N, C-alpha and C positions, 0 to 999 in steps of 0.2 A: 412181162411187164413189171419192174417193182413200184407197184404204185407207193408214193409218197404223202401221208398226211399233210394237209397243209395248216393246219395248226403248228404241230413239226417245224414243217418249213419257217413259219411264224417267230418260234420261238430259238430256232434256230439265229433266225437275222436277230433276235432284240439279245440274242447272248455275246456279239458281235458288236468290240469299240469300232466306234469312228475315231482316225487321228487323222486330223488335218491338218496337211500339206507336209508330208511325211510320204517319201523319201523326200521331193522337192516339191516346191509351192504349188499347190494349183493339184495337187493327189490326195484322193481321200482314201488312205493304208485302211483297210478292213480286218482288225486285229484278232486274231481267231485266239490267243491266248483266251482271254476272258471264255471263253466255251471252252477250253483245253480245261479248265476249272471248277468243272460242274461235272461231276464223275459219271452224274448219271445221265448227261442228255451226249457224253463224251462217246458212253456205250451205246444210246442210239443210235449216235452219226457210222460206227464200227460195223451195228448191226445192217443198218443201211447198206452200207458199203458192201459188206457180205453177202451180203442176198443175192446184191448182183454181182458179185464177182460167183458167186455158185451159178447161177442164173448165166451168167454169159462162160462156164466151166477154165476158169482161172487156174491157168499150170502153172505160171511164176506172175507176181507183183513188181511192177515198176515202180520207182516211189520219185520224186522231184522235187530236189534239195531247193530250200531241208523243212517244208510242213510236210511233205508231203512221205517223206519219213518218217513221219508221227503215227501217223495214218498207215500205212504203208506194211511199216515192219510190225505193229497187232496183228495186222489181216494178215498176213504172208504167215504171220502163228498160225494163227485159227485154222489156215485153212491147210495149213503143212505144206505150202507149196518153196518154194528160194523167194529170196526180197534181191531184187537191184536196185542198186542206187544210180542216177543220174543226176552228177553234179558236177558245178559251176569249172570254169575251165581250171587245169591244174591241181585239183584237188585227189586225184584219183593214182597209188600208185604205178600200175601196173600200166599194158598198152593199152589204148583208147582209140576209141568213136569219136567222133567232132562234129556236132555240128551248131554254127552261128544260125542268129534271128537277133529282131529287131525287137524291140519290146518297147511298151506307152512312154517308157522314156528314158531308151538310149540301146545299147546293141548289149550282145553277150554268146558267150557261147556255153555250148555244155554238152559234157561225156560221158560217154558208157565206158565200161571192159571190155574189149573189142569178142574178147570169149564169156562170154555175161550171159550167151542163150542157146541152146541145141539150137540146132535149124529146126522152126515150124513151129512150136513155145507159141500157145496160145496162151499174150500176157494182159495183163489188166495194167494200164498208168494210173495212179492216182499221187492226187495231188488238192493244194485245200483252192487254189481260184484260177476260175477261168476271164483273165481280162482279153486282148488283145490277142490268144490264140498262140502267139510266137513261139512261147517255150513250149507248150504241150504238142505243134508240128513239129521246131527241133526234137520233141519227145517221142516222138513215129517215126521220123526216120531213122531215127539212131536205133529204135528198137527192129525195122524194116532189115537196116544195113543188115543186123548182127545173126537176120535170120531169122529175127522171127514173127509175130502173126500179135497189132492188137485188137484183141478180142473186145477193149471198150476204152473209156476213160472216165473214171471217175471223179466226185470234183463236190470238196464243198459248198460252195458257191461258183454262181458264175455272175459277174457285170455282164451283163446280156446288152443293154447299150451299144458296148465297145464293139459287138459283133464276132465277137471270137471266133463262137462258130461258122463263119465262112473260111477259113483256114482251114477248118475240120469235119470237113459235110462226108469223107469217104468212113468213118467212124461213131459209133454208137459214145451217145456223150448219154451221162448220169450226174447229175446235178440235182442236191438237198435243198438250197435254196436259192434266188438269184434276185440281183436289186436291176431296175428297173432305170435309179440314172445315177 
């Protein structure tokens, strides 16, 4: 298991900007763009994700739109494995598999190309945030419908007070930092 330094976890949280009432009133949006502006911290995040992917024998990286693309593309490059985007409905140009879900402030659908994975491919799903778990649960369903295996889920931060892990009990979740409220 990849051990995460507590000081590093706090550094991540200090680097993320809170934006109140976005995208709607009552929501605190955790803006990671401030973390991405710190090249050394961004590299450390990718190093931790890389260790998790290596440990879990990633054969492909699934990046969840849109911030999962930032981490996922870099990881796939470094691991020399395929990168597969999971996008919002209507954004992929070829035949897709779809999965709808609820999120903390509405409904959404994500898609993945139906031919994105070779059957049995061990994947790691990458995203920036775990909130209620809907997006990631939908993504695990897409991977499995496509014949792939979910070898783990790697996240920058987790909003643990929203209990998103409850939807993802069958998967190993690796989050670098957690917000309790």
